[in-house]
C-alpha positions in Angstrom: 224.0 -45.3 129.3 225.0 -46.3 132.9 226.6 -49.6 131.8 228.7 -47.7 129.2 229.9 -45.1 131.8 230.6 -47.9 134.3 232.8 -49.7 131.5 234.4 -46.3 130.6 235.3 -45.9 134.3 236.8 -49.2 134.5 238.8 -48.8 131.6 240.1 -45.6 132.8 241.1 -47.1 136.1 242.8 -50.1 134.3 244.5 -48.0 131.4 248.1 -48.5 130.7 250.6 -46.1 129.4 251.6 -46.4 125.7 253.9 -49.4 124.8 257.1 -48.7 123.1 255.7 -50.1 119.8 252.6 -47.8 120.2 254.9 -44.8 120.9 256.9 -45.8 117.8 253.7 -45.8 115.9 252.5 -42.4 117.3 255.7 -40.7 116.5 255.1 -41.5 112.8 252.2 -39.1 112.9 252.9 -36.4 115.5 256.0 -34.9 116.8 257.4 -31.7 118.6 254.7 -29.8 120.3 251.9 -32.2 119.4 253.8 -35.2 120.8 254.3 -33.1 123.8 250.6 -32.3 124.3 249.7 -35.9 123.8 252.3 -36.9 126.5 250.8 -34.3 128.7 247.4 -36.0 128.8 246.5 -38.4 131.5 247.4 -42.1 130.8 243.5 -43.0 130.5 243.0 -40.2 128.0 246.2 -41.2 126.0 244.8 -44.8 126.0 241.5 -43.6 125.0 242.8 -41.8 122.1 245.1 -44.7 120.8 241.8 -46.9 120.9 240.1 -44.3 119.1 242.9 -44.2 116.4 242.7 -48.0 116.1 239.0 -48.0 115.7 239.0 -45.1 113.2 241.7 -46.9 111.1 239.5 -49.9 111.2 236.4 -47.8 110.0 238.7 -46.2 107.5 239.4 -49.7 106.0 236.1 -51.2 106.3 234.2 -48.3 104.5 236.7 -47.3 101.8 236.8 -43.8 103.0 238.1 -40.9 101.0 239.5 -39.4 104.3 243.2 -38.4 104.5 244.5 -41.3 106.8 247.5 -39.4 108.3 245.0 -36.4 109.1 242.6 -38.9 110.6 245.3 -40.6 112.7 246.5 -37.1 113.9 242.9 -36.1 114.9 242.3 -39.3 116.7 245.5 -39.1 118.8 245.0 -35.4 119.7 241.0 -35.1 119.8 241.3 -34.7 123.6 244.3 -32.7 124.3 242.2 -30.0 125.7 241.4 -32.0 128.7 245.0 -31.5 129.7 246.7 -33.4 132.4 244.4 -32.8 135.3 241.3 -34.5 134.0 241.8 -37.9 135.3 239.4 -40.6 135.9 237.6 -39.3 139.0 237.6 -35.8 137.8 235.9 -36.9 134.4 233.6 -39.0 136.6 232.7 -35.9 138.6 232.1 -33.8 135.4 230.0 -36.5 134.0 227.9 -37.0 136.8 227.4 -33.2 137.2 226.4 -33.0 133.5 223.9 -35.9 134.2 222.5 -35.0 137.4 223.0 -31.2 137.6 223.4 -30.0 134.0 222.5 -26.4 134.6 224.7 -26.0 137.5 227.8 -27.9 135.8 227.4 -25.8 132.7 227.2 -22.7 134.8 230.2 -23.7 137.1 232.1 -24.3 133.7 231.2 -20.8 132.4 232.2 -19.0 135.5 235.3 -20.9 136.5 237.9 -21.5 133.8 240.0 -23.5 136.3 237.2 -26.1 137.1 237.1 -29.6 135.8 233.8 -28.6 134.5 235.3 -26.1 132.1 237.7 -28.3 130.8 235.1 -31.1 130.4 232.8 -29.0 128.5 235.2 -26.8 126.5 237.9 -29.4 125.8 237.3 -29.3 122.0 237.8 -25.6 121.9 240.8 -25.6 124.1 242.4 -28.4 122.0 241.6 -26.6 118.8 243.2 -23.3 120.1 246.4 -25.4 121.2 246.6 -27.0 117.6 246.3 -23.8 116.0 249.2 -22.4 117.8 251.0 -25.4 116.7 250.2 -24.7 113.1 247.8 -27.7 112.9 244.9 -25.7 111.5 243.2 -28.8 109.6 243.3 -30.9 112.7 242.0 -27.8 114.6 238.9 -27.6 112.7 238.1 -31.4 113.1 238.8 -31.3 116.7 236.7 -28.4 117.4 233.6 -30.2 115.9 234.3 -33.7 117.4 231.4 -33.4 120.1 229.0 -31.2 117.9 225.7 -32.6 116.2 226.4 -34.2 112.6 225.9 -31.7 109.9 225.8 -31.8 106.0 229.2 -31.8 104.4 231.2 -33.2 107.3 234.6 -33.8 106.3 235.1 -37.6 106.2 237.9 -37.6 108.9 235.4 -35.9 111.1 232.8 -38.6 110.4 235.3 -41.4 111.2 236.6 -39.7 114.3 232.9 -39.2 115.7 232.2 -42.7 115.1 235.4 -44.2 116.7 235.1 -41.7 119.6 231.6 -42.8 120.2 232.8 -46.6 120.2 235.2 -45.8 123.1 
């Protein structure tokens, strides 16, 4: 787990903004408020979501999934919009350390202070789902809301692939 987190940190530090070709691809799937929300994420979170999209599409092709491809791509690109513009590599590292070393304290901090980085870290699926609901993206909101929850029977195929792809990144 430590090696995974170190790799994740280094990826975040080295993250590059989306390339013009990537932006063109992204704009095929999201626009308007959704594109603005994607653009509002930190560069490391944008890069992470692009990587998740690529892995989700690879899994989609490899498994001959019944998932809605376009819905899967939108969910991959938007699954972390609830983190907002302030998460950043160092704040995320702080939140991860807090959860690992002081889980009760960090959870309590998240519940007590909606402006804390811990709140964004723990509740970003709910924040993102609420954002998507206001954009009229209800299907995406349902999937985003559950992307960090334990697996359950009857999971939509888009959620199955999203969770797998997110776990690889």
